[in-house]
C-alpha atoms as an extended CHARMM CRD file, in Angstrom:
* protein
*
       213  EXT
         1         1  MET       CA             95.0290000000      109.3110000000      102.1560000000  PROA      1               0.0000000000
         2         2  PRO       CA             94.5940000000      109.0330000000       98.3950000000  PROA      2               0.0000000000
         3         3  VAL       CA             91.9330000000      111.2530000000       96.8910000000  PROA      3               0.0000000000
         4         4  ARG       CA             89.3060000000      109.3030000000       94.9910000000  PROA      4               0.0000000000
         5         5  ARG       CA             88.4600000000      110.8980000000       91.6990000000  PROA      5               0.0000000000
         6         6  TRP       CA             85.0460000000      110.3910000000       90.0810000000  PROA      6               0.0000000000
         7         7  SER       CA             84.7800000000      110.2880000000       86.3710000000  PROA      7               0.0000000000
         8         8  VAL       CA             81.9240000000      112.0560000000       84.5540000000  PROA      8               0.0000000000
         9         9  SER       CA             80.4680000000      108.7010000000       83.5710000000  PROA      9               0.0000000000
        10        10  ALA       CA             80.5390000000      107.4450000000       87.1460000000  PROA      10              0.0000000000
        11        11  VAL       CA             78.7720000000      110.5380000000       88.4200000000  PROA      11              0.0000000000
        12        12  ALA       CA             76.1390000000      110.1190000000       85.7270000000  PROA      12              0.0000000000
        13        13  LEU       CA             75.6180000000      106.5030000000       86.7410000000  PROA      13              0.0000000000
        14        14  VAL       CA             74.8990000000      107.6240000000       90.2860000000  PROA      14              0.0000000000
        15        15  TRP       CA             72.7970000000      110.7220000000       89.6560000000  PROA      15              0.0000000000
        16        16  VAL       CA             70.7000000000      109.7250000000       86.6500000000  PROA      16              0.0000000000
        17        17  PRO       CA             68.8750000000      106.9330000000       88.5260000000  PROA      17              0.0000000000
        18        18  VAL       CA             68.3250000000      109.2920000000       91.4760000000  PROA      18              0.0000000000
        19        19  VAL       CA             66.8460000000      111.9810000000       89.2520000000  PROA      19              0.0000000000
        20        20  LEU       CA             64.6350000000      109.4450000000       87.4950000000  PROA      20              0.0000000000
        21        21  LEU       CA             63.4420000000      108.0770000000       90.8360000000  PROA      21              0.0000000000
        22        22  VAL       CA             62.5430000000      111.5420000000       92.1240000000  PROA      22              0.0000000000
        23        23  ALA       CA             60.7200000000      112.3660000000       88.8740000000  PROA      23              0.0000000000
        24        24  ALA       CA             58.8070000000      109.0930000000       89.0160000000  PROA      24              0.0000000000
        25        25  LEU       CA             57.7380000000      109.7040000000       92.6040000000  PROA      25              0.0000000000
        26        26  ALA       CA             56.6900000000      113.2580000000       91.7830000000  PROA      26              0.0000000000
        27        27  PHE       CA             54.7300000000      112.1240000000       88.7420000000  PROA      27              0.0000000000
        28        28  GLY       CA             53.0500000000      109.4080000000       90.7640000000  PROA      28              0.0000000000
        29        29  ALA       CA             51.9830000000      111.9070000000       93.3970000000  PROA      29              0.0000000000
        30        30  TYR       CA             50.8190000000      114.2680000000       90.6670000000  PROA      30              0.0000000000
        31        31  GLY       CA             48.7050000000      111.5410000000       89.0920000000  PROA      31              0.0000000000
        32        32  ARG       CA             47.2500000000      110.3600000000       92.3750000000  PROA      32              0.0000000000
        33        33  LEU       CA             46.3170000000      113.8920000000       93.3520000000  PROA      33              0.0000000000
        34        34  GLY       CA             44.7190000000      114.4060000000       89.9440000000  PROA      34              0.0000000000
        35        35  VAL       CA             46.2950000000      117.8070000000       89.4910000000  PROA      35              0.0000000000
        36        36  GLY       CA             44.5780000000      119.6050000000       86.6100000000  PROA      36              0.0000000000
        37        37  SER       CA             41.3090000000      117.7630000000       87.0990000000  PROA      37              0.0000000000
        38        38  LYS       CA             38.1570000000      119.2690000000       88.4750000000  PROA      38              0.0000000000
        39        39  ALA       CA             38.1990000000      116.9490000000       91.5110000000  PROA      39              0.0000000000
        40        40  SER       CA             41.5560000000      118.1540000000       92.8330000000  PROA      40              0.0000000000
        41        41  THR       CA             41.4210000000      121.8240000000       91.8420000000  PROA      41              0.0000000000
        42        42  ASP       CA             40.3160000000      124.5020000000       94.2470000000  PROA      42              0.0000000000
        43        43  PRO       CA             36.4940000000      124.5930000000       93.7890000000  PROA      43              0.0000000000
        44        44  ALA       CA             36.4230000000      128.3720000000       93.9730000000  PROA      44              0.0000000000
        45        45  LYS       CA             38.9930000000      128.6500000000       91.1730000000  PROA      45              0.0000000000
        46        46  VAL       CA             37.1290000000      126.1040000000       89.0650000000  PROA      46              0.0000000000
        47        47  GLN       CA             33.8600000000      128.0000000000       89.4710000000  PROA      47              0.0000000000
        48        48  TRP       CA             35.5430000000      131.2840000000       88.5880000000  PROA      48              0.0000000000
        49        49  ALA       CA             37.0780000000      129.7900000000       85.4340000000  PROA      49              0.0000000000
        50        50  VAL       CA             33.8820000000      128.0550000000       84.3130000000  PROA      50              0.0000000000
        51        51  ASP       CA             31.7310000000      131.1070000000       85.0280000000  PROA      51              0.0000000000
        52        52  ALA       CA             34.0830000000      133.2340000000       82.9220000000  PROA      52              0.0000000000
        53        53  ARG       CA             33.8730000000      130.8030000000       80.0120000000  PROA      53              0.0000000000
        54        54  ALA       CA             30.0990000000      130.5730000000       80.3650000000  PROA      54              0.0000000000
        55        55  LYS       CA             29.7820000000      134.3620000000       80.1220000000  PROA      55              0.0000000000
        56        56  GLU       CA             31.7750000000      134.2880000000       76.8880000000  PROA      56              0.0000000000
        57        57  ALA       CA             29.6460000000      131.4590000000       75.5290000000  PROA      57              0.0000000000
        58        58  ILE       CA             26.2290000000      132.8760000000       76.4230000000  PROA      58              0.0000000000
        59        59  ALA       CA             27.1910000000      136.2480000000       74.8980000000  PROA      59              0.0000000000
        60        60  ALA       CA             28.2410000000      134.5190000000       71.6600000000  PROA      60              0.0000000000
        61        61  ILE       CA             25.0110000000      132.5090000000       71.6660000000  PROA      61              0.0000000000
        62        62  ARG       CA             22.9380000000      135.6600000000       72.2230000000  PROA      62              0.0000000000
        63        63  ASP       CA             24.7130000000      137.3810000000       69.3460000000  PROA      63              0.0000000000
        64        64  LYS       CA             24.5200000000      134.2830000000       67.1000000000  PROA      64              0.0000000000
        65        65  ASP       CA             28.2680000000      134.6570000000       66.6800000000  PROA      65              0.0000000000
        66        66  LEU       CA             29.3060000000      131.1340000000       65.7540000000  PROA      66              0.0000000000
        67        67  ASP       CA             32.9220000000      132.1060000000       65.1590000000  PROA      67              0.0000000000
        68        68  ARG       CA             33.2660000000      133.2600000000       68.7630000000  PROA      68              0.0000000000
        69        69  LEU       CA             31.3720000000      130.2210000000       69.9830000000  PROA      69              0.0000000000
        70        70  ALA       CA             33.5290000000      127.8640000000       67.9020000000  PROA      70              0.0000000000
        71        71  ALA       CA             36.6360000000      129.2170000000       69.6460000000  PROA      71              0.0000000000
        72        72  LEU       CA             35.2450000000      127.8290000000       72.9100000000  PROA      72              0.0000000000
        73        73  VAL       CA             34.3780000000      124.3720000000       71.5530000000  PROA      73              0.0000000000
        74        74  HSD       CA             36.2780000000      121.3590000000       72.8950000000  PROA      74              0.0000000000
        75        75  PRO       CA             39.0620000000      120.4580000000       70.4050000000  PROA      75              0.0000000000
        76        76  LYS       CA             38.5020000000      116.7130000000       70.7910000000  PROA      76              0.0000000000
        77        77  GLN       CA             34.8980000000      116.1970000000       71.9020000000  PROA      77              0.0000000000
        78        78  GLY       CA             33.2330000000      118.8940000000       69.8330000000  PROA      78              0.0000000000
        79        79  LEU       CA             29.9230000000      120.4720000000       70.8810000000  PROA      79              0.0000000000
        80        80  ARG       CA             26.7700000000      118.4070000000       71.4490000000  PROA      80              0.0000000000
        81        81  PHE       CA             23.2730000000      119.9280000000       71.1710000000  PROA      81              0.0000000000
        82        82  SER       CA             20.5190000000      118.3450000000       73.2910000000  PROA      82              0.0000000000
        83        83  PRO       CA             16.9210000000      119.5700000000       72.8420000000  PROA      83              0.0000000000
        84        84  TYR       CA             15.8490000000      118.1800000000       76.2300000000  PROA      84              0.0000000000
        85        85  SER       CA             17.5310000000      117.3950000000       79.5330000000  PROA      85              0.0000000000
        86        86  PHE       CA             18.3780000000      113.7750000000       78.6920000000  PROA      86              0.0000000000
        87        87  VAL       CA             21.6420000000      113.7660000000       76.7630000000  PROA      87              0.0000000000
        88        88  ARG       CA             21.8070000000      111.0570000000       74.1160000000  PROA      88              0.0000000000
        89        89  THR       CA             25.3670000000      109.8840000000       73.5550000000  PROA      89              0.0000000000
        90        90  GLY       CA             26.7760000000      107.4010000000       71.0630000000  PROA      90              0.0000000000
        91        91  PRO       CA             26.5880000000      107.1410000000       67.2660000000  PROA      91              0.0000000000
        92        92  ASP       CA             22.8010000000      107.6070000000       67.1870000000  PROA      92              0.0000000000
        93        93  GLY       CA             22.7740000000      110.2920000000       69.8650000000  PROA      93              0.0000000000
        94        94  ASP       CA             22.4380000000      114.0620000000       69.8200000000  PROA      94              0.0000000000
        95        95  GLN       CA             24.0720000000      116.0990000000       67.0710000000  PROA      95              0.0000000000
        96        96  VAL       CA             27.7440000000      116.9300000000       67.6650000000  PROA      96              0.0000000000
        97        97  PHE       CA             29.6310000000      119.6320000000       65.7520000000  PROA      97              0.0000000000
        98        98  ASN       CA             33.3360000000      120.3050000000       65.7730000000  PROA      98              0.0000000000
        99        99  ALA       CA             34.4920000000      123.9200000000       65.6650000000  PROA      99              0.0000000000
       100       100  THR       CA             34.8230000000      124.0460000000       61.8770000000  PROA      100             0.0000000000
       101       101  ALA       CA             31.4200000000      122.4770000000       61.2160000000  PROA      101             0.0000000000
       102       102  LEU       CA             29.8040000000      124.8270000000       63.7170000000  PROA      102             0.0000000000
       103       103  THR       CA             30.9470000000      127.9400000000       61.8530000000  PROA      103             0.0000000000
       104       104  LYS       CA             29.3220000000      126.6210000000       58.6710000000  PROA      104             0.0000000000
       105       105  ALA       CA             26.1300000000      125.2530000000       60.2380000000  PROA      105             0.0000000000
       106       106  TRP       CA             24.0750000000      128.4540000000       60.0930000000  PROA      106             0.0000000000
       107       107  THR       CA             24.3980000000      128.8130000000       56.3360000000  PROA      107             0.0000000000
       108       108  SER       CA             23.9920000000      125.1110000000       55.5960000000  PROA      108             0.0000000000
       109       109  SER       CA             20.8490000000      124.0920000000       53.7350000000  PROA      109             0.0000000000
       110       110  ARG       CA             20.9340000000      120.6690000000       55.3830000000  PROA      110             0.0000000000
       111       111  SER       CA             18.1970000000      119.4500000000       57.7180000000  PROA      111             0.0000000000
       112       112  PHE       CA             19.5230000000      117.6360000000       60.7850000000  PROA      112             0.0000000000
       113       113  HSD       CA             17.8230000000      115.0220000000       62.9490000000  PROA      113             0.0000000000
       114       114  TRP       CA             17.9480000000      116.3080000000       66.5420000000  PROA      114             0.0000000000
       115       115  GLY       CA             15.8220000000      113.7080000000       68.2950000000  PROA      115             0.0000000000
       116       116  GLU       CA             12.0840000000      113.4730000000       68.9290000000  PROA      116             0.0000000000
       117       117  TYR       CA              9.6010000000      116.0490000000       70.1400000000  PROA      117             0.0000000000
       118       118  ASP       CA              8.3480000000      115.4930000000       73.6620000000  PROA      118             0.0000000000
       119       119  GLY       CA              4.7650000000      114.2900000000       73.7510000000  PROA      119             0.0000000000
       120       120  SER       CA              4.2080000000      113.5560000000       70.0670000000  PROA      120             0.0000000000
       121       121  GLY       CA              7.3870000000      111.5530000000       69.5370000000  PROA      121             0.0000000000
       122       122  LYS       CA              7.7200000000      113.0260000000       66.0540000000  PROA      122             0.0000000000
       123       123  SER       CA             11.1960000000      113.5350000000       64.6420000000  PROA      123             0.0000000000
       124       124  ILE       CA             12.8710000000      116.8660000000       65.2140000000  PROA      124             0.0000000000
       125       125  ASP       CA             14.1730000000      117.4360000000       61.7000000000  PROA      125             0.0000000000
       126       126  LEU       CA             15.2470000000      121.0480000000       61.4070000000  PROA      126             0.0000000000
       127       127  GLY       CA             17.8680000000      123.2060000000       59.7850000000  PROA      127             0.0000000000
       128       128  PHE       CA             20.4280000000      124.6550000000       62.1740000000  PROA      128             0.0000000000
       129       129  PRO       CA             18.8570000000      128.1620000000       62.3990000000  PROA      129             0.0000000000
       130       130  GLN       CA             15.4050000000      126.6710000000       63.0730000000  PROA      130             0.0000000000
       131       131  TYR       CA             16.7800000000      124.4040000000       65.8020000000  PROA      131             0.0000000000
       132       132  TRP       CA             18.6200000000      127.3550000000       67.3220000000  PROA      132             0.0000000000
       133       133  GLU       CA             15.4550000000      129.4400000000       67.5420000000  PROA      133             0.0000000000
       134       134  ARG       CA             13.4530000000      126.6020000000       69.1210000000  PROA      134             0.0000000000
       135       135  PHE       CA             15.9410000000      124.6680000000       71.2320000000  PROA      135             0.0000000000
       136       136  VAL       CA             18.8690000000      126.9830000000       71.9590000000  PROA      136             0.0000000000
       137       137  TYR       CA             17.8770000000      130.6160000000       72.3410000000  PROA      137             0.0000000000
       138       138  ASP       CA             14.0950000000      130.5820000000       72.6930000000  PROA      138             0.0000000000
       139       139  ARG       CA             14.4770000000      132.9330000000       75.6650000000  PROA      139             0.0000000000
       140       140  ASP       CA             16.9480000000      135.7460000000       76.3010000000  PROA      140             0.0000000000
       141       141  PHE       CA             19.1080000000      133.4600000000       78.4360000000  PROA      141             0.0000000000
       142       142  ALA       CA             21.9290000000      136.0060000000       78.6130000000  PROA      142             0.0000000000
       143       143  GLY       CA             19.5390000000      138.0250000000       80.7770000000  PROA      143             0.0000000000
       144       144  ALA       CA             18.0690000000      135.0970000000       82.7210000000  PROA      144             0.0000000000
       145       145  PRO       CA             16.8240000000      135.9950000000       86.2240000000  PROA      145             0.0000000000
       146       146  GLU       CA             18.3660000000      132.8460000000       87.7130000000  PROA      146             0.0000000000
       147       147  VAL       CA             21.8200000000      131.4480000000       87.0570000000  PROA      147             0.0000000000
       148       148  GLY       CA             23.2120000000      128.3700000000       88.7700000000  PROA      148             0.0000000000
       149       149  TYR       CA             26.6730000000      126.8210000000       88.8140000000  PROA      149             0.0000000000
       150       150  ASP       CA             26.7330000000      123.0030000000       88.7990000000  PROA      150             0.0000000000
       151       151  LYS       CA             23.1780000000      123.1480000000       90.0920000000  PROA      151             0.0000000000
       152       152  VAL       CA             20.0160000000      122.0710000000       88.3050000000  PROA      152             0.0000000000
       153       153  ILE       CA             17.3080000000      124.7070000000       88.7050000000  PROA      153             0.0000000000
       154       154  GLY       CA             14.6110000000      123.6610000000       86.2580000000  PROA      154             0.0000000000
       155       155  ARG       CA             13.2660000000      120.1210000000       86.5920000000  PROA      155             0.0000000000
       156       156  GLY       CA             10.6140000000      118.4250000000       84.4930000000  PROA      156             0.0000000000
       157       157  ASN       CA              9.6790000000      114.8040000000       83.9530000000  PROA      157             0.0000000000
       158       158  THR       CA             12.6630000000      113.9860000000       81.7450000000  PROA      158             0.0000000000
       159       159  LEU       CA             15.7140000000      112.3830000000       83.3230000000  PROA      159             0.0000000000
       160       160  ILE       CA             18.7280000000      114.6360000000       83.8000000000  PROA      160             0.0000000000
       161       161  ASN       CA             21.9200000000      112.7000000000       83.0700000000  PROA      161             0.0000000000
       162       162  ILE       CA             24.6280000000      115.3600000000       82.8280000000  PROA      162             0.0000000000
       163       163  ALA       CA             26.9300000000      113.5320000000       85.2580000000  PROA      163             0.0000000000
       164       164  GLU       CA             26.7540000000      110.3180000000       83.2360000000  PROA      164             0.0000000000
       165       165  ALA       CA             27.0150000000      111.9670000000       79.8090000000  PROA      165             0.0000000000
       166       166  TYR       CA             29.7830000000      114.3740000000       80.8350000000  PROA      166             0.0000000000
       167       167  PRO       CA             31.8110000000      112.8220000000       83.6860000000  PROA      167             0.0000000000
       168       168  GLY       CA             34.0650000000      115.3310000000       85.4070000000  PROA      168             0.0000000000
       169       169  ALA       CA             32.4630000000      118.2760000000       83.6320000000  PROA      169             0.0000000000
       170       170  ALA       CA             30.9480000000      121.4340000000       85.1090000000  PROA      170             0.0000000000
       171       171  PHE       CA             27.9040000000      123.3560000000       83.9040000000  PROA      171             0.0000000000
       172       172  VAL       CA             26.1570000000      126.6790000000       84.2340000000  PROA      172             0.0000000000
       173       173  GLU       CA             22.3670000000      126.8630000000       83.9960000000  PROA      173             0.0000000000
       174       174  TYR       CA             20.4230000000      129.9170000000       82.8090000000  PROA      174             0.0000000000
       175       175  HSD       CA             16.8310000000      129.6800000000       83.9600000000  PROA      175             0.0000000000
       176       176  PHE       CA             13.5190000000      131.4470000000       83.4290000000  PROA      176             0.0000000000
       177       177  PRO       CA             10.8990000000      130.3560000000       85.9710000000  PROA      177             0.0000000000
       178       178  GLY       CA              7.3700000000      129.6090000000       84.8060000000  PROA      178             0.0000000000
       179       179  SER       CA              4.5040000000      132.0790000000       85.0850000000  PROA      179             0.0000000000
       180       180  GLN       CA              1.4160000000      131.8730000000       87.2640000000  PROA      180             0.0000000000
       181       181  GLN       CA             -0.6970000000      132.1070000000       84.1290000000  PROA      181             0.0000000000
       182       182  TYR       CA              0.5030000000      128.6670000000       83.0250000000  PROA      182             0.0000000000
       183       183  GLY       CA              0.9450000000      127.1460000000       86.4430000000  PROA      183             0.0000000000
       184       184  GLY       CA              4.7090000000      127.4090000000       86.2350000000  PROA      184             0.0000000000
       185       185  MET       CA              4.8800000000      124.9670000000       83.3310000000  PROA      185             0.0000000000
       186       186  ASP       CA              6.3200000000      127.4730000000       80.8620000000  PROA      186             0.0000000000
       187       187  TRP       CA              9.7480000000      127.5370000000       82.4950000000  PROA      187             0.0000000000
       188       188  LYS       CA             12.8670000000      127.2900000000       80.3220000000  PROA      188             0.0000000000
       189       189  SER       CA             16.5030000000      126.4710000000       81.0080000000  PROA      189             0.0000000000
       190       190  LEU       CA             19.7130000000      126.4110000000       79.0350000000  PROA      190             0.0000000000
       191       191  ARG       CA             22.6960000000      124.5140000000       80.4350000000  PROA      191             0.0000000000
       192       192  LEU       CA             26.1940000000      125.0880000000       79.1220000000  PROA      192             0.0000000000
       193       193  VAL       CA             28.5120000000      122.1760000000       79.8920000000  PROA      193             0.0000000000
       194       194  PHE       CA             32.2980000000      122.5410000000       80.0710000000  PROA      194             0.0000000000
       195       195  ALA       CA             35.0880000000      119.9580000000       80.1920000000  PROA      195             0.0000000000
       196       196  LEU       CA             38.7070000000      120.4990000000       81.1500000000  PROA      196             0.0000000000
       197       197  TYR       CA             41.2980000000      119.9080000000       78.4540000000  PROA      197             0.0000000000
       198       198  GLU       CA             44.9780000000      120.8170000000       78.6860000000  PROA      198             0.0000000000
       199       199  GLY       CA             44.3380000000      123.2910000000       81.4750000000  PROA      199             0.0000000000
       200       200  LYS       CA             41.3790000000      125.0920000000       79.8770000000  PROA      200             0.0000000000
       201       201  TRP       CA             37.6250000000      124.6840000000       80.1400000000  PROA      201             0.0000000000
       202       202  TYR       CA             35.9430000000      124.0700000000       76.8040000000  PROA      202             0.0000000000
       203       203  LEU       CA             32.2850000000      123.9610000000       75.8130000000  PROA      203             0.0000000000
       204       204  VAL       CA             31.1200000000      120.3900000000       75.1580000000  PROA      204             0.0000000000
       205       205  GLY       CA             27.3380000000      120.6030000000       75.5180000000  PROA      205             0.0000000000
       206       206  ILE       CA             24.3680000000      122.9380000000       75.0940000000  PROA      206             0.0000000000
       207       207  ILE       CA             21.3570000000      121.4010000000       76.8040000000  PROA      207             0.0000000000
       208       208  HSD       CA             17.9390000000      122.9680000000       76.3990000000  PROA      208             0.0000000000
       209       209  ASP       CA             15.3160000000      122.0730000000       78.9760000000  PROA      209             0.0000000000
       210       210  GLU       CA             11.6570000000      122.7940000000       79.5660000000  PROA      210             0.0000000000
       211       211  TRP       CA              8.5440000000      121.2250000000       81.0670000000  PROA      211             0.0000000000
       212       212  THR       CA              7.9250000000      117.8330000000       79.4960000000  PROA      212             0.0000000000
       213       213  ILE       CA              5.0590000000      115.3680000000       79.6290000000  PROA      213             0.0000000000
């Protein structure tokens, strides 16, 4: 019986489509499973990763080390600062800083518009250091007695829209409960929101919260 010989080009014609088909099927399964997204990743591993990033972030915030904090900022989305629990997105929303702008914010002489004060409705027009003292680190959140992962602890009258503002994100809340002296109304919370990007969790939001009218 004559031996049939296959040329290199013939073999390529057979195997290349097979390889492409296998790759396409694998990619399709990968996409459907959402590998790399929060939804399909082991929840315990996600929590561990986010908690680790949150510890880095809250330490940098405590130390007012904006260079360290900037290294954690999302490369595409930047970092949004929200003075109250309702996150305002869009062009007229809360202030957003990219990593470079964040490192320069503390020494800037500029006054930023951060929203409106609860109750009075007056504009929150403050320099970055003044905003930081009032709406970022007005408590020693690095030493907060209560810390929650993807769980809202402090609730006031203002709508909490983290899920809508940051779809697919995860957050860690640092909370100080209110005192009996003020009927519990002097509670404070700081929520650090993280989004997944190219396999890493980056800081996209710092949400300050407190009792509101």
